[in-house]
C-alpha positions in Angstrom: -20.8 -76.9 -36.0 -17.5 -77.0 -34.1 -14.8 -79.2 -35.5 -14.0 -82.3 -33.3 -10.4 -82.3 -32.1 -9.0 -85.8 -31.5 -5.4 -84.7 -31.1 -3.1 -85.2 -28.2 -4.2 -81.8 -26.8 -7.9 -82.1 -27.3 -8.8 -82.0 -23.6 -6.5 -79.0 -23.1 -8.1 -77.2 -26.1 -11.6 -78.0 -24.8 -10.6 -76.4 -21.4 -9.2 -73.4 -23.2 -12.6 -72.9 -24.9 -14.3 -73.2 -21.6 -12.0 -70.5 -20.2 -12.7 -68.3 -23.2 -16.4 -68.7 -22.7 -16.0 -67.6 -19.1 -13.9 -64.6 -20.1 -16.3 -63.6 -22.8 -19.3 -63.6 -20.5 -17.5 -61.4 -17.9 -15.9 -59.0 -20.4 -19.0 -58.4 -22.5 -21.0 -57.4 -19.4 -18.5 -54.7 -18.7 -17.9 -53.6 -22.4 -19.2 -50.1 -23.0 -20.5 -49.9 -19.4 -20.7 -46.4 -18.0 -19.2 -47.4 -14.6 -16.1 -49.1 -16.0 -13.3 -48.6 -13.6 -10.0 -47.7 -15.2 -6.7 -47.4 -13.4 -3.0 -47.0 -14.4 -0.5 -49.7 -13.8 3.2 -49.0 -12.8 4.2 -49.3 -16.5 1.7 -46.5 -17.3 -0.6 -48.7 -19.2 -4.3 -48.8 -18.4 -6.1 -51.7 -16.8 -9.9 -52.0 -16.2 -11.9 -53.9 -13.6 -12.9 -56.2 -16.5 -9.2 -57.2 -17.1 -8.8 -58.1 -13.4 -12.2 -59.9 -13.2 -11.5 -62.0 -16.2 -8.0 -63.1 -15.1 -9.3 -63.8 -11.6 -12.0 -66.1 -12.9 -9.6 -67.9 -15.2 -7.2 -68.4 -12.3 -9.9 -69.8 -10.2 -11.0 -72.2 -12.9 -7.5 -73.4 -13.6 -6.9 -73.9 -9.9 -9.8 -76.4 -9.9 -9.2 -78.1 -13.3 -5.5 -77.9 -13.7 -4.0 -77.5 -10.2 -0.6 -78.8 -11.2 -0.1 -76.5 -14.1 1.7 -73.2 -13.9 0.1 -69.9 -14.8 1.4 -66.6 -16.2 -1.1 -63.8 -16.4 -0.7 -60.2 -17.4 -2.4 -58.7 -14.3 -1.4 -60.9 -11.4 2.0 -62.3 -12.3 3.3 -65.8 -12.6 3.8 -69.1 -10.8 5.7 -71.2 -13.4 9.0 -72.1 -11.7 9.7 -75.7 -12.4 6.4 -76.2 -14.2 6.4 -78.7 -17.1 3.4 -77.0 -18.6 1.9 -73.6 -17.9 -0.9 -71.4 -19.1 -0.4 -67.9 -20.4 -3.4 -65.5 -20.0 -4.0 -62.0 -21.4 -7.5 -61.3 -20.0 -8.2 -58.5 -22.5 -5.7 -57.8 -25.3 -6.6 -54.4 -26.6 -7.5 -52.8 -23.3 -7.4 -49.3 -24.8 -9.9 -50.4 -27.5 -12.1 -52.0 -24.8 -12.3 -49.0 -22.7 -13.1 -46.7 -25.6 -15.8 -48.9 -27.1 -13.7 -50.1 -30.1 -14.7 -53.8 -30.7 -11.2 -55.1 -31.5 -10.2 -56.7 -28.2 -9.8 -60.4 -27.2 -9.0 -62.8 -24.4 -5.8 -64.7 -25.3 -5.3 -68.1 -23.7 -2.3 -70.3 -24.4 -0.7 -73.5 -23.0 3.0 -74.0 -23.1 4.9 -77.3 -22.6 8.5 -77.3 -21.4 10.8 -80.1 -22.4 13.5 -81.7 -20.3 16.1 -79.6 -21.9 14.1 -76.4 -21.1 12.7 -75.7 -24.6 9.3 -74.1 -24.5 6.6 -74.6 -27.1 3.1 -73.3 -27.3 0.8 -76.3 -27.9 -2.7 -74.7 -27.5 -4.0 -71.3 -28.3 -7.3 -69.5 -28.3 -8.0 -65.9 -29.2 -11.6 -65.0 -28.4 -13.1 -61.7 -29.6 -16.8 -61.7 -28.7 -17.4 -58.1 -29.8 -16.3 -59.2 -33.3 -18.2 -62.4 -33.0 -15.0 -64.4 -33.7 -12.9 -66.9 -32.0 -9.6 -68.3 -33.4 -8.0 -71.5 -32.0 -5.4 -74.1 -32.7 -3.6 -77.0 -31.1 -0.3 -78.6 -32.1 -0.5 -80.6 -35.3 -4.3 -80.2 -35.5 -4.7 -77.1 -37.7 -6.1 -73.6 -37.1 -9.7 -72.6 -37.1 -12.0 -69.6 -36.7 -15.5 -69.6 -35.4 -17.7 -66.8 -36.8 -21.3 -66.5 -35.8 -21.4 -70.1 -34.7 -19.8 -71.5 -37.9 -16.4 -73.1 -37.7 -13.9 -72.9 -40.6 -10.4 -74.1 -41.0 -8.0 -71.3 -41.9 -4.7 -71.0 -43.8 -2.3 -68.3 -44.7 -2.0 -66.7 -48.1 0.4 -67.6 -50.9 1.5 -64.1 -51.8 5.2 -64.4 -52.7 6.3 -60.8 -53.1 6.3 -57.8 -50.7 5.2 -55.7 -53.6 1.9 -57.7 -53.7 1.6 -58.0 -49.9 -0.9 -56.5 -47.4 1.0 -55.5 -44.3 -0.6 -54.7 -40.9 0.8 -53.0 -37.8 -0.3 -51.1 -34.7 1.5 -47.8 -35.0 5.1 -46.6 -35.3 5.9 -46.4 -31.6 8.7 -48.7 -30.5 10.3 -49.4 -33.8 13.4 -47.2 -33.0 16.2 -48.0 -35.5 13.8 -50.4 -37.4 11.4 -47.6 -38.2 13.0 -46.2 -41.4 13.4 -49.6 -43.1 10.0 -50.7 -42.0 8.4 -47.5 -43.5 10.3 -48.3 -46.7 8.8 -51.7 -46.7 5.3 -50.2 -46.2 5.9 -47.8 -49.1 6.7 -50.7 -51.4 3.8 -52.9 -50.3 0.5 -53.3 -52.2 -1.5 -52.3 -49.1 -0.9 -51.3 -45.5 -3.3 -50.9 -42.5 -2.7 -49.9 -38.9 -5.1 -52.5 -37.3 -2.8 -53.7 -34.6 -3.1 -56.0 -31.6 -4.2 -59.6 -32.0 -6.4 -58.9 -35.0 -3.5 -58.2 -37.4 -2.0 -61.6 -36.6 -5.3 -63.4 -36.9 -5.9 -61.8 -40.3 -2.5 -63.3 -41.3 -3.7 -66.7 -40.1 -6.9 -66.3 -42.2 -4.9 -65.3 -45.3 -6.6 -61.9 -45.5 -3.3 -60.1 -44.6 0.2 -61.4 -45.5 2.4 -59.8 -42.8 1.8 -58.3 -39.3 4.6 -56.6 -37.3 4.6 -55.2 -33.8 8.0 -54.1 -32.3 7.3 -54.4 -28.6 5.1 -57.1 -27.0 4.9 -59.2 -23.9 4.7 -63.0 -24.1 1.0 -62.9 -23.1 0.3 -60.7 -26.1 1.8 -63.3 -28.4 1.6 -66.9 -27.1 -1.9 -67.8 -28.3 -1.3 -66.0 -31.6 2.0 -67.9 -32.2 0.4 -71.3 -32.5 -2.7 -70.2 -34.4 -0.5 -68.5 -37.1 1.9 -71.5 -37.3 -1.0 -74.1 -37.5 -2.4 -72.0 -40.3 0.8 -72.6 -42.2 2.6 -69.3 -41.4 5.5 -68.2 -39.3 5.6 -66.3 -36.0 9.0 -64.8 -35.0 10.4 -61.7 -33.3 11.9 -58.9 -35.4 15.3 -60.6 -35.6 13.7 -63.8 -37.0 13.8 -66.0 -33.9 10.8 -68.3 -33.8 8.2 -68.2 -31.1 6.5 -65.7 -28.8 9.4 -65.2 -26.3 11.5 -62.6 -28.1 9.9 -59.3 -27.2 8.3 -58.5 -30.5 5.9 -60.2 -32.9 6.2 -60.8 -36.7 3.5 -62.9 -38.4 3.9 -63.9 -42.0 2.6 -66.4 -44.5 5.9 -68.1 -44.3 6.8 -67.4 -47.9 7.6 -63.7 -47.1 9.4 -64.4 -43.8 13.0 -63.9 -45.0 12.1 -60.8 -47.1 10.4 -59.2 -44.0 13.2 -60.0 -41.6 15.8 -58.8 -44.0 13.7 -55.7 -44.8 13.4 -54.5 -41.2 17.1 -55.5 -40.5 18.9 -54.1 -43.5 22.3 -54.7 -42.0 21.7 -58.4 -41.5 
């Protein structure tokens, strides 16, 4: 039974769930299909016909239900100039997994509000992973939740207080550059490490199953939905220099207790 949200952003969260339902229905029909169309974008990353179909459908739905909101999507660009609120869409996070039949992929949907002074804050986030039978979601000041096989559960981060006792997740070692050596030292000292990557690492932090997740190079659509889910679960979401939010080009999720140790560990000169 799904938790009833009576917060300020309840209507927006309900819409985000509707968009996620739409995305799931489209993507699942194309998942593991033999005629999946895969092309390469100018940045040399792959994109499938499913990515484009999901984003197109979400854009059309938002055009009807939120015509005055801005929209930033991975596949078809942005129209957020002057917007007081805008949606951020990653139609399929984990496209490489999706196209190889690995079930760790998700549609990421977030809503950002912009204050009069230009400050941006994610206020709604949904990460829907139908191949894993899971959906994580949160809205501002209303907590974070996971739906698994139709059952909804409130989630919270761990209380692990030492990196020596921590479980750390990451994608791979590409993109760490000067941070790679100190990051590997951190991994060597940790209790457990796993290269799970993408949205899943950060959602495991939100659930308290993992204590830290680090990815050195991400776009805002990779992070916006994850940011509020981790924060509403009691954790922290920053970039690799410790700046809060999903706008800093990298993503570091922690249980909050370990934030300073992680940031200082991957930036030893700080």
